[in-house]
C-alpha positions in Angstrom: -21.8 29.2 -3.9 -18.6 27.7 -2.6 -17.1 25.0 -4.9 -15.3 21.8 -4.0 -13.4 20.2 -6.9 -12.7 16.5 -6.2 -9.9 14.9 -8.2 -10.0 11.1 -8.4 -8.6 8.2 -10.4 -6.2 5.3 -10.1 -2.8 5.5 -8.5 0.0 6.9 -10.7 -2.4 8.6 -13.0 -1.1 12.1 -12.2 -3.7 13.2 -9.6 -1.2 15.0 -7.4 0.1 17.2 -10.3 -3.4 17.9 -11.5 -4.6 18.9 -8.1 -1.6 21.2 -7.7 -2.4 22.9 -11.0 -6.0 23.4 -10.0 -5.1 24.8 -6.6 -2.7 27.3 -8.2 -5.3 28.2 -10.8 -8.0 28.9 -8.2 -5.5 30.2 -5.5 -6.7 27.8 -2.9 -5.6 24.8 -0.8 -5.7 21.0 -1.1 -7.5 18.4 1.1 -6.1 14.9 0.7 -8.6 12.1 1.2 -5.9 9.4 0.5 -6.0 7.3 3.7 -2.6 5.7 2.8 -0.9 9.1 2.9 -2.1 10.1 6.4 0.9 8.5 8.1 4.2 10.2 8.6 6.3 7.0 8.8 5.6 5.8 5.2 5.9 8.8 2.8 7.7 6.8 0.1 5.5 3.7 0.3 2.4 5.9 -0.1 3.8 8.2 -2.7 3.1 11.4 -0.7 3.7 14.7 -2.4 7.3 15.9 -2.4 8.6 18.7 -0.3 8.6 20.9 -3.3 5.0 20.1 -4.1 3.9 20.7 -0.5 5.7 24.0 -0.6 3.8 25.2 -3.6 0.3 24.7 -2.1 -0.9 24.1 1.4 -1.9 20.5 1.7 -4.1 19.1 4.5 -3.9 15.5 6.0 -0.6 14.5 4.5 1.7 12.7 6.9 -0.1 14.2 9.9 -0.6 11.1 12.0 1.4 8.1 13.2 0.8 4.6 12.1 -0.1 4.0 15.8 -3.0 6.4 15.5 -5.2 5.0 12.7 -7.9 7.2 11.3 -11.2 5.7 10.2 -13.5 7.1 7.4 -16.1 8.4 9.8 -13.6 10.5 11.9 -11.9 11.7 8.7 -15.2 12.9 7.3 -15.6 15.1 10.4 -12.1 16.4 10.2 -12.3 17.1 6.4 -15.6 19.0 6.7 -14.2 21.1 9.5 -11.1 22.0 7.5 -13.1 22.7 4.4 -15.2 25.2 6.3 -12.0 27.1 7.3 -10.7 27.0 3.7 -14.0 28.4 2.4 -13.6 31.4 4.8 -10.6 32.4 2.6 -11.5 31.1 -0.9 -14.5 30.2 -3.0 -12.8 27.1 -4.1 -11.1 24.0 -2.6 -9.4 21.0 -4.2 -9.8 17.5 -2.8 -7.6 14.7 -4.1 -6.9 11.1 -3.3 -7.4 7.5 -4.1 -9.4 6.3 -1.1 -13.0 6.1 -2.4 -14.4 5.0 0.9 -13.1 8.1 2.6 -14.4 10.4 -0.1 -17.8 8.7 0.1 -18.0 9.0 3.9 -17.1 12.7 3.7 -19.2 13.8 0.7 -22.1 11.3 0.5 -22.7 10.2 4.0 -22.5 6.8 5.8 -24.1 3.5 5.1 -26.5 2.7 7.9 -24.5 -0.1 9.4 -25.1 -1.0 13.1 -22.5 -0.7 15.8 -21.0 -4.0 16.9 -20.4 -5.0 20.6 -16.8 -5.6 21.6 -17.5 -9.3 22.4 -18.5 -9.9 18.7 -15.4 -8.1 17.5 -13.2 -10.3 19.7 -14.9 -13.4 18.4 -14.3 -12.5 14.8 -10.7 -11.5 15.6 -10.1 -14.9 17.2 -11.2 -16.5 13.8 -8.6 -14.3 12.1 -5.9 -15.1 14.6 -6.5 -18.8 14.3 -7.2 -19.2 10.6 -5.7 -16.2 9.0 -7.2 -14.2 6.1 -8.1 -17.4 4.3 -10.5 -18.3 7.1 -12.1 -14.9 6.9 -12.5 -15.1 3.1 -14.1 -18.6 3.3 -16.6 -17.6 6.0 -17.5 -14.4 4.2 -18.1 -16.3 0.9 -20.5 -18.5 2.8 -22.5 -15.9 4.7 -22.4 -12.9 2.3 -21.5 -13.9 -1.3 -22.7 -10.5 -2.6 -20.2 -8.6 -0.5 -17.5 -11.3 -1.2 -17.7 -10.5 -4.9 -17.0 -6.7 -4.4 -14.7 -6.4 -1.4 -10.9 -6.2 -1.4 -10.2 -9.8 -0.3 -6.7 -8.9 0.7 -7.9 -6.4 3.3 -8.5 -8.2 6.6 -10.2 -5.1 8.2 -12.9 -5.0 5.5 -13.5 -8.8 5.9 -13.7 -8.7 9.7 -16.1 -5.7 9.6 -18.5 -7.6 7.4 -18.3 -10.7 9.5 -18.8 -8.7 12.7 -22.0 -7.2 11.4 -23.3 -10.6 10.3 -22.5 -12.3 13.6 -24.2 -9.4 15.5 -27.3 -9.1 13.4 -27.7 -12.3 11.5 -28.0 -10.3 8.3 -25.4 -10.0 5.6 -23.3 -6.9 5.6 -24.2 -6.2 2.0 -27.9 -5.7 3.0 -27.0 -2.6 5.0 -25.0 -0.9 2.2 -26.4 2.0 0.3 -29.0 2.7 3.0 -27.3 6.0 3.6 -27.6 8.6 6.3 -27.4 11.4 3.8 -25.4 14.5 4.5 -26.6 17.8 3.2 -23.9 20.0 1.7 -24.2 23.8 1.2 -21.5 23.9 -1.5 -21.2 22.6 -5.0 -19.2 19.4 -5.7 -17.6 18.6 -9.1 -15.8 15.4 -9.7 -12.9 15.3 -12.1 -11.1 12.0 -12.9 -7.8 11.0 -14.5 -7.9 7.6 -16.2 -5.0 7.1 -18.7 -4.9 4.3 -21.3 -4.1 1.0 -19.6 -0.7 0.6 -21.2 0.3 4.1 -20.2 -0.9 3.6 -16.6 1.0 0.3 -16.3 4.2 2.1 -17.5 3.6 4.9 -15.0 3.1 2.4 -12.2 6.3 0.5 -13.1 8.2 3.8 -13.3 6.8 4.9 -9.9 7.7 1.7 -8.1 11.2 2.0 -9.5 11.5 5.5 -8.3 10.2 4.5 -4.8 12.9 1.8 -4.6 15.6 4.3 -5.6 14.3 6.8 -3.0 14.6 4.3 -0.2 11.3 2.3 -0.1 13.0 -0.8 1.5 15.0 1.3 4.0 11.7 3.0 5.0 9.6 -0.1 5.5 12.0 -2.7 6.8 12.4 -1.1 10.2 8.6 -1.2 10.7 8.6 -5.0 10.5 7.7 -5.5 14.2 4.6 -3.3 13.5 3.5 -5.2 10.4 0.1 -6.1 11.8 -0.9 -2.5 12.3 -3.9 -1.5 10.1 -2.0 1.5 8.7 0.6 -0.8 7.2 -1.8 -3.1 5.4 -1.0 -1.4 2.2 0.7 -2.2 -1.1 4.4 -1.6 -0.8 4.5 -2.5 2.9 2.9 -5.9 2.8 5.1 -7.2 0.1 8.3 -6.1 1.9 7.1 -7.8 5.1 6.5 -11.0 3.1 10.0 -10.7 1.7 11.4 -10.4 5.3 9.4 -13.5 6.1 11.2 -15.4 3.4 8.3 -15.5 0.9 10.1 -13.4 -1.8 13.5 -12.4 -3.0 14.1 -8.6 -3.3 13.5 -8.7 -7.1 10.3 -10.8 -6.6 9.1 -8.4 -4.0 9.5 -5.5 -6.4 7.6 -7.4 -9.1 4.8 -8.2 -6.6 4.5 -4.5 -5.6 4.0 -3.6 -9.3 1.4 -6.4 -9.8 -0.5 -5.5 -6.7 -0.4 -1.8 -7.5 -1.9 -2.5 -10.9 -4.7 -4.5 -9.2 -5.3 -1.7 -6.7 -5.5 0.8 -9.6 -8.2 -1.4 -11.3 -10.2 -1.4 -8.1 -10.0 2.4 -7.9 -11.2 2.8 -11.4 -14.1 0.5 -10.7 -15.1 2.6 -7.6 -14.9 5.9 -9.5 -16.9 4.6 -12.3 -19.8 4.4 -9.9 -19.7 8.2 -9.5 -22.1 9.0 -12.3 -21.3 12.7 -12.4 -17.5 12.4 -12.8 -15.9 14.0 -15.7 -13.1 11.8 -17.1 -9.8 12.8 -18.7 -7.2 10.5 -20.2 -4.5 12.9 -19.3 -4.1 16.2 -17.3 -6.4 18.6 -19.2 -5.6 22.1 -20.4 -6.9 25.0 -18.3 -9.6 25.8 -20.9 -10.9 22.2 -20.7 -11.2 22.4 -17.0 -13.0 25.8 -17.1 -15.4 24.4 -19.7 -16.3 21.5 -17.5 -16.8 23.8 -14.5 -18.9 26.1 -16.7 -16.5 29.0 -15.9 -15.6 30.0 -19.5 
């Protein structure tokens, strides 16, 4: 049976290096399900693999779209499954890696049975956002769907508007539709491997990574995109803070500190999501080859 090995975990945990080692071990390719890394304009802000890493192993879905062409989880699931099929024509294994749990879930588990929403309803909710900002969305969601309010990323306007659109269209809270999945049947084995360093080590890694991003031109990459700051693809850590700095909210040093803080918060949310994957095998650091083979029952 063909075998997909899915690498997950928080940002800066070493997922890219681990995935590379696995791909070289099994002589195969890598599918990225990191939605932040899809976009070619922001390679530094999204910590995309380096040119050297990309040259070692064939990666799919890294910097392959423009920020003006957003890719949702449903469409990604179709693209990823099609690409996986082609990889399995050449190899018995494939490695998937990323930090976007929603995209992995859409691809590998199926979709929550959430109804489609008419354009008029979307426009209505968007008008609420335009008039009252993200605070208005947060307040309304807390009122109509406190369950989803407690678990959603409250800094992500798209998640908030989606939940409110469903409520306004159906009269039922968005949370009531979740986990009623349209299951997808897979004809290949899936094994989840996770990296989750000790918190102190992860925080040091995040701080180091942000420092390297700044040295490598993070500000120079993001600042020219200011006029596009409302695009969904740019609603990510490392971009939002720089746009806020340009709006006068932060100094440069404060901006860097906010990026570090928000990256830590993002990492916590990622860990929470992956902890829901019951069959995941956790490692505190990149494991040795024999440890991997033991988990995969290949020794």
